[in-house]
N, C-alpha and C positions, 0 to 999 in steps of 0.2 A: 770866327771859327770855334773859339771856346764856347761861345753861347750855343752854337749848333750842337756841339758834343753834350752840353748840359741838357739841351732839349731832348736829344736822343736818349740820354740816360733816364730822363724823367719818363719818356714814352715806354722804355723797357720796364721801369718800375710799375707803371700803370698796367702793362700787359700782365705782370705777375699778380697785381691786385685783381685784375679781371679773372685770372685763373683761380684766385682764392674764392671769388664770388661763384664761379661756375662749380668749383669743388663743393662749396657749401650747399648749393642748390641740389646737385645730384646726390650728395651724401644724405641730406635730410629726407629726400624722397625714398631712397633705396634702403636706408638702414632699418634693421629689424627692431621694431618697438619693444618686443619682449626682451631681447638681448640688452637693450639700453636700460630698461627698467631693472633687470637683474643686476647689471653692473652698477647702477646708481644705488640700489639697495645694499650692495656690498661695500659702499663707501667711496666709490670712484667719483670724485668731484667733477671731473670733466664730463663723465657720462651723465651726471645730474644736470649739468649745464645743457647738454644735448637734449635731455628729456624736457627741460623747460622750453627750449626752442621748438620742440615738436608739438608742444601744447599751443604754440602760436605759429603754426606752420604757414598758414596763408600770409601772415604779416612778414615772417622771415623770408619767404620766397619772394614776396614783393620787394623786400629790401635787397635781396640778391639780384633781382632783375634790374632794379634801379642802379645798383652798383655796376652791373655789366654794361648797361646802356651808357652811363656817364663815362666810365673808363674807356669804352670803345670810341666814343666821340672825341674825348680829349686826346687819346692816342693819335687819332688822325690829325687833329689840330697841331700837335707838337711834332709829329713825325714828318709831315709834309715840308715845312720850312727847313727843318734840320737836314733832311735827306737832300733837299734841293741845294743847300749850301755845300754839303759834304761830297755829293756825287757829281756836282757841276764840273769841278776841275778834272775829275776822272774822265768824264765824257769828252771834255775838250782835249785832254791828253790823248784819248783814243782816236782823235781825228774827227769828232762830230762837230759840224759847224756851230759857231757860237750862238746863232739864232735858234738852234734846235737843242743845244746842250742842256739848257735848264729844263725844258719840257721833258726830254728823255730821262734826265736825272730824277725828276719827280715821278715819272711813270714807273721806272725801275725800282725806285725806292719804295713807292707805295705798294707795288706788287710784293716786294720782299717783306715789308711790314705786315701786309695782310696775311702772308703765309706764316710769319712768326706769330701773329696774333691768333690765327686759327690753331696752330700746333701747340704753342706754349700756353696761350690764354684760354683755349677752348678744349681741344681734343685730349691733351695729356691730363689735365685735371678731371675731365669727365670720366675717362677710362680708369683713372686712379680711384675716384670716388666710387665707381660701380664695383670695382674689384675689392676694395677695402673700405666699405661704407662707415663702419664704426670708428676705425682708426682715423679716417679722414675727418669725420664729423667732430671727433674729439679735438683734432688739431685746428680746425678752422672756425668752429662755431663761436668762439669767444670774440674774435675780430668781426665776424659777421653780425653778431648781436650788438656789438658796440656801434657799428655803422648804422644798423637799423634804429638804434635808440637815438642817435644824433639826428637822423633824418626822419624821425617819427612823424612830424607834421606833414611832410611831403608824401610819405608812404601812406599815411592814413587817408589823405585826400585822394590819392590815386586808387587805393584799395576800395574806398567807399564808392568812388565813381564806377569801378569795375563791378562791385557787388550790385549796385543799382541796375546796371545793364543786364547782369545775369538774372536778377529777379524779374526784369521786364521780359525775359525770354521764358519765364515760367519755371525757373530752377532756383533752388536755395543754395547759396554759397556756403562752404564749410571752412571753418578755421583750422580744424585738425583733420589730417588724412585718415580716412577709414581704412584700417589695416586688417580688418577681418576678412577671412577667406570663405568663399562659398563652398558647400560640399563638393560641387563638381570640380572646383579648383583644387581642393585638397586631394580628391581622387586622382586627378591628373598629376599632381606633385608626387603622390605616393608611387604611382606606376612609373613615372619618370625616374624617381630615385631607385626603384628596383632595377630598371633597365641599366642605369649607370653604375649599379653596384653599391650605392650609398645606403641602401636598405635591403635586407634579405627578402627573398620572394615571399616567404611565409608571413613575415611581419607586415609586408605591404598588403597581402591578401586579407589578413586579419583586420587591418586598418580600414581597407575599402569596404569590407563587409560590415564593420561596425558603423561606418557612416551611412551605409545603405539601409540600416535599421530604421533610420528616421523617415524613410519613404514607405515603410510597411505599416499595415494595420493588423488588427486581430484577425480579420477575414483572410489576409494574405498568408498568415502563418498557422492557422488553425488546422486541425484534423477535421475534414468535412463530415457532416452528419452520417453519411452512408458508411463511413469507416469507423464510427464511434462504437466502442464496446462498452455496454452499460448493463446494469442490473435493475430489475424491478424491485420495488420497495419490500415486497413479501419474500424475496430471496433470502437464503440463510447465510450465515457466516461461512459455512462449509462450501457454499456456492462461490464465495469470494476466492477461497483457496483453489477450488477446481478451475475457475476461470483464469487465475494467475498461472497455473500449470499449463493451461491450454494456450495462453496468449503471451506470457512473459511480462504482462503488465501488472502493476501493483496498485493502481488507483483507478476507480471507476465511478462514473456518475450513477446516481440512484434516481429512478423516475417512477411516476405513478402509472396512469393509464397509457401514456405515450411518452416518447422522448422529448416532446414539447413541454412536459410537466416534470422537469428535474427538481427534485426536492432536497438533494444533498449529494455528498461524495463520500465514498467509503474506501479505505485502504487495506492492503494486506496486513499491515501492522495492527489495524483495528480488529481484524478477524482473528489474528494470532493471539490477541490479548484475551479472547474468549476461551474459557476452559474447554478442553477437547470434548468432554461429554455434553456440552451445551451448544456446540457449534451448529448442529442440524436444526435446533429449535430457536436459536437466536436470529431474529430478522435484521437485515441490514438497515432497515429504517430506524432501529434502535441504536445503531452504531454510527450512522452517517452524520457528518458535520454539515453545517449550512453551506450551500454552494456559493462560489464566487461567480457572479454574473457580470459579464462585460458586453458592451455593444460591438458590432462588427467593425465600426469605424474607429474604435479606440486605437491610437497610435501604438506601435509595438514598443516604443521606448517606455511609455507610461504603463503599458501592460506588463512589461518586465519588472518594473518597480512594484506593481501591485502583487504580482506572483511571488516576488521575494518577501514582501511584507505580510501577506495574508496566507496563502496556501499555493502549492506549486501546480495547481490545475484550475482552469477557469472554464465556465460554460459560456460560449459565444452566442449571443442572442441577436436574431435578425431584426429588421425594422418592424416586423409584424408581431414580435414577441415570441416567435418560435425558436427552437434550438437550431442554430446553424452549424455548430460543431463544438469541439473542445480544443483547448490549447494548453500546453504544459510548459513548464520552465525549460525543459529539455528542447522543446521545439524552437524556442527563441534562441537558446544558446547555440543550437545547430545552425541558425542563420548567420551567426558570427564566426564560429570556429569550424563549421562544416559538419558532416555527419558524425554523430557520437554513437559508437557501437559499444554495447556491453554484452555480458554473457547471456542476457535474456533477449537481446534483439535478434530477429531473424536475419539471415544473411541475404537481404534483398539486393537486387541489382540497383546500382546507383541511378538517380533520376535522369542523368544525362551522361553518356559515355561515348567516346570515339570507338568506332569499329573499323575493320578493314574496308577498303573501297568496295562499293557495290556497283556493278556495271560501269566500272571505271570512274565513278563519281565519289568524292569524299562523303563519308557517311557517319551518322551518329544514331544510336538507339536511345530512346527517351521514354520515361514513364509519363503516362498521360497526366499525372498529377503535377508534373513540373510546371512551375510558374512561368508565365511568358517573359518576365524580366530575367529569368535564369538563361533563357535562350540567347541573350545578348553576349554571353561568354563565347559563343561560337560565331558571333557576328550577325545573328538573325534578329532583326527589328520587327517585332509583331505589330500590326496595326492596332489602333485603339478599337475597343469593342466591349460588349457586355460579358466579359469573361476574365478569369484570373489564371487559368491553366491552359496547358497545351491541348488537353481534351476539349475544353470550351472553344479554343481557337479553331480546331478541326470541325467541330459541330457547326460553327459559324461559316466556315469556308464551304462545307458541303451543303449547308442548309437543311440538314436532317441529322438524325442519330446515325453515327457511322457504323459500318459493317467491316469485318476483316477483309483486307485486300483493296479497299477503296483508297483512292489517291486524291490529294488536293495540292494546289500549288500557290505559292506567293512568288513575286519577282525574284528569281535567282534560287528558289528553294522548292523542293518537292517533298511531300509527306505521304507516307504509306502506312495505313492502319494495319498493325500486326496482330493485335488482339483486342477484344472488347470484353469487359466484365460489368455486369449489372447496368447495361445500356450506356456505359461510358468507356471511351477509349482508354485502354490500360497500357499498351505498348505501341510505340510509333517509330518508324524508320524515317530519319531526316537525311536528305541528300542535297548537296549544293550542286545546282545545275548550271549549264552555260547559257550564252546569249540566246540561242535558238529556243530553249525552253522558256526563257523569260519573255520572248516576243509573243509566244502563243499562250501566255498565262491569262486565264480568265477565272475570276473568283467572285463570289458574292457572299453576303452576310445575311443570316436569318434575323428577322426582326422579333421573333418570338423568344423572349429570354428563357422561357422554360425549356425550349428545344435546344438552346445552346448549352444547357447543362447536361 
């Protein structure tokens, strides 16, 4: 009887050891690497021990798995005879025939041991490690590393065998967990944090927009050529002042025979530096600085750096060497923080705004210059096509240059052209339509890229 109690006590200790290995496994997987590094840098010796284990993550997890497997097997080997001896008399006392008492005792005992093993040895340490990963890792990583060091030959053999099988499947095993997050994951985390109140809405929006900058190019953020305000090289400094009064702008490209021949940029400050009596005779070609030329495909992040280092306006050049548009530092800042208005900016209607329902359908009014990715804020996923803006999307759907009053549809959405300026859709009514409208939706795309513009 004493031997049975000793075996049962050993089984309970092994269940606790199993829980330690489970806690180590989940803590090492879920702990935040940055938090561990900061704690270790601050002099936390236990955190430094965790950081060392994380650099050998695959080896340490293999050690935890070995520990879990061994303890689970030994628990069964010890618990079965112990419970058979201890519960046999209880079954006999309860009136169970002697021939069945031993079998029943083993069955009941193993069921109880299994439940205890699952709860104490698996579920409790798992949930504890997930809820407090750093605290748990600091507590259990030392015995976990000690066990892995003692069993290193066995773990190395098992790990090496597993690595060879993984490579045979065409994948490369990793020793350390890749803890970097993709931009999409970070966006999801920021939005979830805002919904749960862990981050304020404005900060989350700013964070999401900053991440979105990596997906944009110079072509995405530029002012298109048709909207560029520029000066010929023989214009005067007085013309710069007059154009500033008319437009509110303070920086202009300077060109020769056409806008494809940009020779420099001139600013209001340059014109004001000219004495008043000489402003009508001083040509902007004499004042202009060399232009900053960038390709359409330049990523917006790199463009932002160049605008900060060189000058706050760049000329965007298309693949044929012509001028596609201009982009300013303000244009990129607005991609991050939203529309920036100052006393010189016209009070334009926002590019996309909700309006009262039209014909009982949710509605928005949009500028034709709105980029197709901005439509995602209202749940509209534009199909891929040779366009960047809502105006280009409508030209593709209609297969021609749009006219006021014309309509086009996508599954679940209806577009009505409200206004056209210079052969381009300038204002659009967007409505979310029901199933009936989706069922009868028919649209096509133009193949001529010139017409989609």
